[in-house]
N, C-alpha and C positions, 0 to 999 in steps of 0.2 A: 033345942031351940035356944038355949043360952049360947050355944056355940054361933047360931047363925046372927045374932044379934052382937056378940063379940067381934064377928069377922066385919059387918057392917061397920063397925066404931072403927075397927082398924084401917079398913079400907078408907076411909075419908079421912084420914091423919097420915096416910101415909106420902111421902115426900122422897122422890127418886134422890137416891146418892150420887148416881151416875149421869153425867152429862155426856150425850155421844157427839161426835163431830158432825153425824148427820145435818143437823140444823145449820149449823156454818156454811156445810156446801150449798145447802138449797138457799141461803142468805148469797153467798158468792155469785150462785148461777143466777139468781133473781137481779142480782146488781148488772151482772155483765149482760145480762140481757135488757135489760131495762137502758143500759148506757149505749150498748149497739143500737138497740131501737130509736132511742132519742137522737145518736149521732148519724142515722142511716138517711139517707137523702132520697134514695129510689123507693123507698118503704118495703124493702123486704125484709120479712120476718126471720127470724134465726132461731132454729129448734135448739133446747136446751143441751141435747146430745152433742149437737155440732160445736155448743162452746166449750165442752170438757174435753175435748178429743186428746186424750193422751197417748204415748206410745206404750204398746205393749212388750213386755220382756219375755222371752221364753224361755225355757229351764236351761237350754243349751247355749244361750247367749249369757249366763249369770257368770259373775267373776269367782274364780276358785274357791274365795272365801265365804261364799254363800252356799256353794255347792254341797250336796249330802255326801258323806263319808261313804265310799265305796264297802261292800259287805264282804266278811271275809268267810271261809267254809263253815268256820262254827256257829257264826250268826245265822248263814243260812239254814243249815240243819235244826238249830234252834226254832227258826220259826216254822219250819214245816212240820216238824213233830208238834207243833203247838204249845210249845212251852217246857218248863221242866218236865223231865221223865223220872 
């Protein structure tokens, strides 16, 4: 009983310490879609997904400095046996 009341008190006072970027992205999308709709003379509605069309990069397109280092035979054997023996 004491634990439940203590949890309720702490939950009400909890303030998140981390601010995520997701809120900013939603604001940017809303701003973009608002400006596109206000400046659009034909009345076409643009979807939020179309406003954020970014190119995707495949793993084979990465520069060498971002690529994973190749595994040598010792590392492969270590992984296959499940760790230290």
